[in-house]
C-alpha positions in Angstrom: 239.4 5.6 -55.1 239.2 9.1 -55.0 236.4 10.5 -52.3 233.3 11.4 -54.2 234.5 8.7 -57.1 233.7 5.1 -57.8 236.4 3.3 -60.0 234.8 0.3 -62.0 236.9 -2.5 -63.9 234.8 -2.9 -66.5 235.1 -6.7 -68.7 236.1 -5.7 -72.2 232.8 -7.4 -73.9 231.0 -4.7 -72.2 233.0 -1.6 -73.4 230.8 -1.5 -76.5 228.3 0.4 -74.2 230.2 3.3 -73.0 231.6 6.0 -75.0 234.8 5.8 -76.6 236.5 8.4 -74.5 235.8 6.0 -71.2 236.4 2.6 -72.8 239.3 1.0 -71.3 240.0 -1.1 -68.1 239.1 1.5 -65.5 236.1 3.5 -65.3 236.1 6.5 -62.9 232.8 7.7 -62.2 231.1 10.3 -59.5 229.5 8.5 -56.7 227.2 10.3 -53.9 227.8 7.3 -51.4 224.4 6.4 -51.5 223.2 4.9 -55.1 223.1 1.4 -55.9 226.0 -0.3 -57.8 222.8 -1.3 -60.0 222.3 2.3 -60.7 225.8 3.6 -60.9 226.4 0.9 -63.8 223.1 1.5 -65.7 224.2 5.5 -65.4 227.4 4.3 -67.4 225.4 3.1 -70.2 225.7 -0.6 -69.3 222.4 -2.7 -69.3 222.0 -4.7 -66.4 220.8 -7.5 -68.3 224.3 -7.8 -70.2 226.1 -8.0 -66.8 227.0 -11.5 -65.7 228.1 -10.7 -62.3 229.2 -7.6 -60.0 232.3 -8.0 -57.9 233.1 -5.8 -54.3 236.3 -6.5 -52.9 236.2 -9.6 -55.1 233.2 -10.9 -53.4 229.7 -11.1 -55.5 227.2 -8.6 -54.4 223.7 -7.8 -56.4 222.7 -4.9 -58.2 221.0 -3.0 -55.0 224.7 -3.4 -53.2 226.0 0.2 -52.0 229.6 0.3 -52.7 231.6 1.2 -50.1 235.1 3.8 -50.0 237.4 0.9 -50.2 235.5 -1.2 -52.6 237.0 -2.2 -55.9 234.2 -3.2 -58.0 234.8 -5.4 -61.1 231.7 -5.8 -63.6 231.8 -8.6 -65.5 229.8 -9.7 -68.7 227.4 -12.7 -69.3 228.9 -15.9 -69.2 228.2 -17.5 -73.2 226.6 -19.6 -73.4 224.0 -18.0 -71.1 221.5 -20.4 -68.9 217.9 -19.7 -69.9 214.5 -21.1 -68.7 213.6 -22.1 -72.3 215.2 -21.4 -75.3 212.1 -18.8 -76.6 212.7 -15.3 -78.0 210.9 -12.5 -79.1 212.8 -9.7 -81.5 212.3 -6.2 -81.8 210.9 -4.5 -85.0 214.9 -3.8 -86.0 215.5 -7.5 -86.3 213.4 -9.1 -89.0 215.9 -10.9 -90.6 217.3 -12.5 -88.0 214.1 -13.8 -86.9 213.6 -15.3 -90.1 217.3 -17.2 -90.0 216.5 -18.4 -86.3 213.1 -19.9 -87.5 215.2 -21.3 -90.7 217.1 -23.5 -87.9 213.9 -24.3 -85.8 214.2 -21.8 -82.9 210.9 -20.4 -81.6 210.8 -17.1 -82.1 207.9 -14.4 -82.2 208.2 -11.4 -84.6 206.2 -8.6 -85.8 207.2 -5.3 -87.5 204.3 -3.5 -85.9 204.7 -3.8 -81.9 205.8 -0.9 -80.2 207.6 -1.0 -76.8 205.0 -1.9 -74.1 203.7 -4.5 -76.5 207.2 -6.3 -76.8 207.5 -6.5 -72.9 204.1 -7.7 -72.5 204.9 -10.6 -75.1 207.8 -11.5 -73.5 206.9 -11.2 -70.0 203.6 -13.4 -70.9 205.0 -16.0 -73.0 208.5 -16.2 -71.2 210.2 -15.3 -74.0 213.8 -13.5 -74.1 213.3 -10.0 -75.4 216.3 -9.6 -78.3 217.0 -6.1 -79.1 219.1 -3.4 -80.1 217.6 -1.0 -78.1 219.2 -0.5 -74.9 216.6 1.4 -73.5 214.2 -1.1 -73.8 216.7 -3.5 -71.6 216.7 -0.6 -68.5 213.2 -1.6 -68.4 212.4 -3.0 -65.0 209.1 -4.7 -65.7 211.0 -6.7 -68.4 211.8 -10.1 -66.9 214.7 -11.1 -69.5 216.3 -9.2 -72.1 219.6 -9.3 -74.3 221.3 -7.2 -76.5 221.9 -8.4 -80.0 225.7 -7.4 -81.1 226.8 -6.8 -84.7 224.9 -4.4 -87.9 224.5 -7.0 -90.2 222.4 -10.1 -90.0 224.9 -12.7 -90.4 226.8 -10.9 -87.4 223.7 -10.6 -84.9 222.9 -14.4 -86.2 226.1 -15.9 -85.0 225.9 -13.4 -81.6 222.4 -15.2 -81.1 223.5 -18.6 -81.4 226.8 -18.2 -79.6 225.0 -16.5 -76.3 222.2 -18.9 -75.9 223.2 -22.0 -78.1 219.8 -22.9 -78.6 218.7 -26.8 -79.6 218.3 -26.2 -83.5 215.8 -28.1 -85.7 216.5 -26.4 -89.2 213.3 -26.7 -91.7 210.9 -27.4 -89.3 209.4 -23.6 -88.4 207.7 -21.4 -91.1 210.0 -18.4 -91.3 207.3 -16.0 -92.1 204.9 -16.8 -89.0 206.9 -19.6 -86.6 204.3 -22.5 -87.1 205.4 -25.6 -87.2 205.9 -27.2 -90.8 204.5 -30.6 -92.1 205.2 -32.8 -95.1 202.4 -32.6 -97.6 201.5 -34.3 -100.7 202.5 -32.7 -103.7 198.6 -33.5 -105.3 197.5 -31.6 -101.8 199.1 -28.2 -102.5 199.8 -28.5 -106.7 196.7 -25.8 -107.2 199.0 -23.2 -105.1 202.1 -23.8 -107.0 203.6 -21.6 -109.9 204.0 -24.1 -113.1 207.7 -24.2 -112.8 207.6 -25.3 -109.6 205.2 -28.2 -110.4 207.0 -29.3 -113.2 210.6 -29.4 -111.1 210.0 -30.2 -107.4 208.2 -33.2 -106.0 208.6 -32.7 -102.0 207.0 -29.9 -100.2 206.0 -28.7 -96.5 203.1 -26.8 -95.3 202.9 -24.5 -92.2 200.3 -25.8 -89.8 199.3 -22.3 -88.9 199.4 -20.2 -91.9 199.1 -22.6 -94.7 202.4 -21.1 -96.5 203.9 -23.9 -98.6 207.2 -24.7 -99.2 209.9 -26.5 -101.2 213.6 -26.6 -102.1 214.0 -23.8 -104.5 216.2 -22.3 -106.4 217.5 -20.6 -103.4 218.0 -23.4 -101.4 221.6 -23.9 -101.5 221.9 -20.1 -99.8 219.8 -21.4 -97.0 221.6 -24.8 -96.6 224.6 -22.7 -96.2 223.0 -20.8 -93.5 222.0 -23.8 -92.1 225.1 -25.7 -92.0 227.2 -22.9 -90.5 224.5 -22.2 -87.5 224.9 -26.2 -87.0 228.7 -26.1 -86.6 228.2 -22.8 -84.7 226.5 -24.6 -81.4 
């Protein structure tokens, strides 16, 4: 290590947070000799919630560690599946489709499309939910108790990334995809008055959300949803 510089061996799964020109086995950064390792890592663009462990000279260190001139630093990604206190999540405003898919397979997901950053963090902290986001800046907020960056631009990729990272227990067809409430079987006679005529003629099995009252049945889109559920069950 050259005086005034720090060499970081960054795990490949974290390269997406680095500028393309800096992606590689070794990241060489200016170092003032006093900043914490966590500050150095985040200044490079890697949010600390995406770091599984930091090693200095082969031994684990915390983000508050101040590297010495002889230290060889390794920055490792979060191991998968990641252990979390409970499989409960809150998603940022850009992840509405992911929220619906996770609810479809029974994962407890809070989501609203009108919450700002401060409100998202407050809800995550108050309800002990992991904040899933595409916003790296949110993950750098020290007040956030636990967050994770969702990889992938397409909902399919985001869905599989979340299942792979957290391996939450699945309970398909038990949650309302609109509000996250629990579903309960309901007699056709009790909901017949809200059903379209074609649905009344064609279907007999129904469920209703205990929170918002939305009624569900196995409609024409059922095969597509079944494929999503079956894919999720194979992935976890």
